[in-house]
Backbone bond lengths (Angstrom), bond angles and torsions (degrees), N, CA, C in turn:
res aa  C-N    CA-C-N  psi(-1)  N-CA   C-N-CA  omega(-1)  CA-C   N-CA-C  phi
1 X - - - 1.451 - - 1.528 108.29 -
2 X 1.326 115.47 123.98 1.449 120.52 -178.29 1.517 112.12 -83.14
3 X 1.317 116.11 173.62 1.473 119.17 -179.27 1.525 113.33 -65.62
4 X 1.337 116.69 -31.20 1.462 118.63 179.33 1.527 110.96 -70.10
5 X 1.334 116.90 -38.40 1.457 119.86 177.77 1.528 111.25 -66.85
6 X 1.326 116.60 -36.99 1.470 120.52 176.80 1.527 109.79 -64.89
7 X 1.346 116.51 -40.77 1.469 120.16 177.10 1.515 110.65 -61.86
8 X 1.355 117.55 -44.09 1.461 120.71 179.01 1.530 111.36 -61.68
9 X 1.326 117.10 -40.19 1.456 121.10 178.70 1.529 111.09 -63.66
10 X 1.321 116.21 -48.71 1.473 120.47 179.94 1.527 110.60 -64.59
11 X 1.345 116.24 -43.21 1.466 119.81 179.75 1.522 110.97 -63.64
12 X 1.326 117.45 -38.44 1.462 120.40 178.04 1.511 112.23 -64.20
13 X 1.322 116.25 -42.20 1.473 120.39 177.88 1.522 110.41 -64.54
14 X 1.332 116.98 -44.33 1.468 120.81 179.71 1.527 110.60 -64.53
15 X 1.346 117.80 -40.05 1.463 120.38 178.03 1.531 111.44 -64.88
16 X 1.327 116.77 -40.14 1.466 120.19 179.12 1.531 110.91 -64.10
17 X 1.326 116.17 -48.37 1.470 120.42 179.08 1.526 110.14 -65.04
18 X 1.334 117.13 -40.72 1.458 121.05 178.71 1.517 112.26 -62.02
19 X 1.330 117.28 -38.26 1.462 120.34 178.60 1.527 111.04 -64.86
20 X 1.326 116.23 -42.54 1.468 119.75 178.69 1.527 110.58 -65.07
21 X 1.330 116.58 -44.82 1.470 120.71 179.71 1.521 110.61 -62.66
22 X 1.328 116.68 -41.02 1.464 120.48 -179.53 1.524 111.09 -64.52
23 X 1.314 118.07 -41.87 1.466 120.88 178.15 1.527 110.45 -63.46
24 X 1.324 116.89 -44.14 1.466 120.21 179.88 1.523 110.73 -64.15
25 X 1.331 116.73 -41.94 1.470 119.46 -179.30 1.522 111.53 -65.23
26 X 1.329 117.39 -38.08 1.463 119.77 178.28 1.528 110.00 -67.88
27 X 1.325 117.06 -38.73 1.464 119.22 178.71 1.523 112.54 -68.51
28 X 1.331 117.92 -25.27 1.464 120.89 178.28 1.527 112.92 -78.59
29 X 1.328 117.06 -13.98 1.466 120.13 -179.91 1.528 109.05 -63.88
30 X 1.327 115.97 142.87 1.467 119.31 178.43 1.519 109.31 -81.94
31 X 1.304 115.63 148.55 1.459 121.34 -179.96 1.518 108.42 -85.11
32 X 1.320 116.58 114.25 1.463 120.16 -177.11 1.523 112.49 -101.61
33 X 1.330 118.21 -3.65 1.460 119.21 -179.47 1.521 110.20 -84.57
34 X 1.309 115.22 151.58 1.451 120.72 -179.72 1.520 111.39 -102.43
35 X 1.314 117.27 6.79 1.455 120.21 179.69 1.515 111.25 82.78
36 X 1.307 115.07 -169.64 1.458 121.54 -176.73 1.525 111.80 -68.13
37 X 1.316 117.80 -37.15 1.463 119.75 -178.58 1.523 111.12 -66.89
38 X 1.322 117.75 -36.25 1.458 120.38 178.07 1.513 112.19 -69.67
39 X 1.315 117.03 -28.48 1.456 120.85 178.46 1.518 111.24 -73.64
40 X 1.318 116.51 -42.43 1.466 120.05 -177.13 1.523 111.25 -74.42
41 X 1.328 116.84 -49.71 1.460 121.25 -176.18 1.518 110.91 -76.33
42 X 1.297 116.86 -39.04 1.459 120.44 -177.52 1.511 110.07 103.54
43 X 1.298 115.60 146.50 1.459 119.90 -178.96 1.505 111.51 -84.11
44 X 1.301 114.94 157.00 1.456 119.52 -179.94 1.525 111.36 -88.55
45 X 1.337 116.89 -4.22 1.455 119.33 -178.83 1.521 110.32 -82.87
46 X 1.297 114.72 151.88 1.455 119.74 176.12 1.519 109.26 -82.88
47 X 1.322 116.38 172.03 1.460 121.42 -179.47 1.521 110.60 -61.26
48 X 1.313 116.73 -45.15 1.464 120.11 -176.84 1.520 111.51 -71.79
49 X 1.314 118.50 -36.85 1.447 121.42 178.34 1.519 111.91 -69.27
50 X 1.338 116.05 -33.10 1.450 120.45 -178.48 1.524 111.40 -73.38
51 X 1.318 116.75 -32.87 1.454 120.09 -175.78 1.522 114.23 -89.71
52 X 1.316 117.75 -4.93 1.463 119.30 176.10 1.510 108.71 -75.38
53 X 1.287 115.95 130.69 1.463 120.16 177.68 1.504 108.37 -122.63
54 X 1.296 114.67 149.77 1.455 118.78 174.90 1.517 108.20 -70.06
55 X 1.299 115.51 153.35 1.458 119.38 -176.11 1.525 111.95 -64.20
56 X 1.316 118.58 -33.95 1.462 121.16 179.17 1.524 110.36 -68.10
57 X 1.324 117.01 -42.85 1.461 120.48 178.97 1.520 111.13 -64.55
58 X 1.328 116.42 -39.25 1.463 120.01 179.63 1.527 110.56 -67.19
59 X 1.339 117.05 -41.80 1.466 120.15 178.02 1.527 110.94 -64.75
60 X 1.327 117.21 -38.75 1.453 121.18 177.76 1.528 111.10 -65.18
61 X 1.321 116.47 -39.49 1.456 120.79 177.56 1.527 111.10 -63.63
62 X 1.324 117.49 -45.40 1.460 121.45 179.22 1.525 110.71 -64.81
63 X 1.333 116.70 -42.06 1.470 120.18 178.44 1.525 111.01 -63.79
64 X 1.321 117.24 -38.05 1.462 120.94 178.01 1.516 110.77 -63.85
65 X 1.311 116.94 -42.45 1.467 120.77 178.86 1.522 110.93 -64.15
66 X 1.332 117.08 -42.59 1.469 120.91 179.81 1.528 110.55 -64.51
67 X 1.331 117.47 -44.39 1.466 120.67 179.88 1.530 109.92 -65.20
68 X 1.325 118.11 -40.09 1.463 121.18 -179.81 1.526 111.36 -64.77
69 X 1.327 117.32 -44.04 1.467 120.67 179.27 1.521 110.49 -65.67
70 X 1.334 117.45 -43.63 1.465 121.35 177.83 1.525 110.79 -61.59
71 X 1.315 117.42 -42.50 1.453 122.07 179.17 1.531 110.51 -61.25
72 X 1.325 116.93 -46.32 1.467 120.92 -179.02 1.527 111.70 -65.43
73 X 1.319 117.75 -42.55 1.465 121.00 -179.67 1.529 110.11 -64.76
74 X 1.329 117.70 -44.30 1.459 120.44 179.52 1.526 110.98 -64.59
75 X 1.322 117.74 -39.58 1.463 120.73 178.02 1.528 110.77 -63.72
76 X 1.328 117.40 -40.49 1.464 120.57 177.93 1.521 112.05 -66.93
77 X 1.327 117.78 -38.08 1.474 121.22 178.41 1.526 110.30 -65.12
78 X 1.330 116.84 -45.28 1.464 120.35 178.96 1.532 109.92 -63.53
79 X 1.315 116.91 -41.04 1.467 120.58 178.10 1.524 110.92 -62.68
80 X 1.324 116.88 -45.40 1.466 120.29 -179.52 1.524 111.31 -63.65
81 X 1.316 117.75 -41.89 1.461 120.67 179.15 1.521 111.41 -68.07
82 X 1.322 117.33 -37.02 1.461 120.47 177.86 1.520 110.59 -66.20
83 X 1.307 116.86 -45.39 1.465 120.00 178.76 1.522 110.40 -64.17
84 X 1.317 117.08 -37.23 1.450 120.95 179.49 1.529 110.21 -64.42
85 X 1.324 117.99 -42.00 1.463 121.92 179.89 1.532 110.87 -66.35
86 X 1.325 117.07 -41.93 1.458 120.13 178.57 1.517 111.07 -66.37
87 X 1.318 117.46 -40.38 1.461 121.41 178.33 1.516 110.46 -64.39
88 X 1.322 117.79 -42.61 1.458 120.81 178.05 1.518 110.92 -62.45
89 X 1.319 118.15 -41.44 1.465 121.38 179.11 1.521 110.70 -63.71
90 X 1.333 117.36 -43.03 1.457 121.27 179.66 1.527 110.87 -64.11
91 X 1.335 116.64 -45.29 1.465 119.74 178.61 1.518 111.69 -63.95
92 X 1.318 117.61 -37.95 1.459 121.78 179.49 1.522 110.35 -65.66
93 X 1.336 117.93 -41.86 1.458 121.38 178.51 1.524 111.32 -65.82
94 X 1.340 117.61 -40.01 1.463 120.69 176.88 1.524 111.00 -64.39
95 X 1.311 117.52 -38.61 1.457 121.99 178.35 1.524 110.71 -64.17
96 X 1.344 116.78 -42.44 1.463 120.68 177.74 1.531 111.41 -64.23
97 X 1.340 116.63 -38.42 1.467 120.11 177.86 1.514 110.99 -63.26
98 X 1.319 117.33 -39.39 1.460 120.22 179.64 1.521 111.17 -67.95
99 X 1.316 117.57 -37.32 1.468 120.59 -178.11 1.527 111.07 -76.04
100 X 1.331 117.55 -49.90 1.461 121.21 -172.91 1.525 113.10 -95.50
101 X 1.314 118.13 -13.85 1.450 121.36 176.39 1.512 115.07 72.36
102 X 1.296 117.87 15.22 1.467 120.04 177.89 1.524 109.20 -132.13
103 X 1.284 115.46 173.81 1.462 120.36 179.96 1.528 109.38 -86.30
104 X 1.320 116.20 74.57 1.446 122.59 -178.06 1.517 108.44 -94.16
105 X 1.317 116.88 122.59 1.467 121.43 177.62 1.519 108.69 -114.49
106 X 1.308 116.52 103.08 1.455 122.35 175.30 1.508 107.00 -110.54
107 X 1.294 116.62 127.76 1.461 121.16 -176.90 1.531 110.86 -80.38
108 X 1.313 115.36 138.26 1.463 121.65 174.57 1.519 107.94 -77.46
109 X 1.327 117.40 139.97 1.468 123.95 178.26 1.526 112.51 59.95
110 X 1.300 117.65 28.10 1.457 120.67 175.12 1.505 115.07 72.95
111 X 1.323 119.00 14.93 1.470 122.30 -179.73 1.500 110.03 -83.46
């Protein structure tokens, strides 16, 4: 197993755990909307009272944002590396076809 395969394995595990954590964190968020009736009629809270958040809710919100950004960045990195590996394999196979004139498929890194 090469270093890239180990990275893919670790990244896959982290993405799986991150997805579960992100879903749980979003479900733990409190519902602050009043629905359609609160939008039409208007809330009885003032601007300052509405924007005050408990410290636990604020920390949960910040943690959710951090986990979501980390999850997205890691998913993009894994996607970019996967596309890069597939592109390299395709270019390598085309190069071999031009040199040897046959449909030779040799895998890079023993894959």
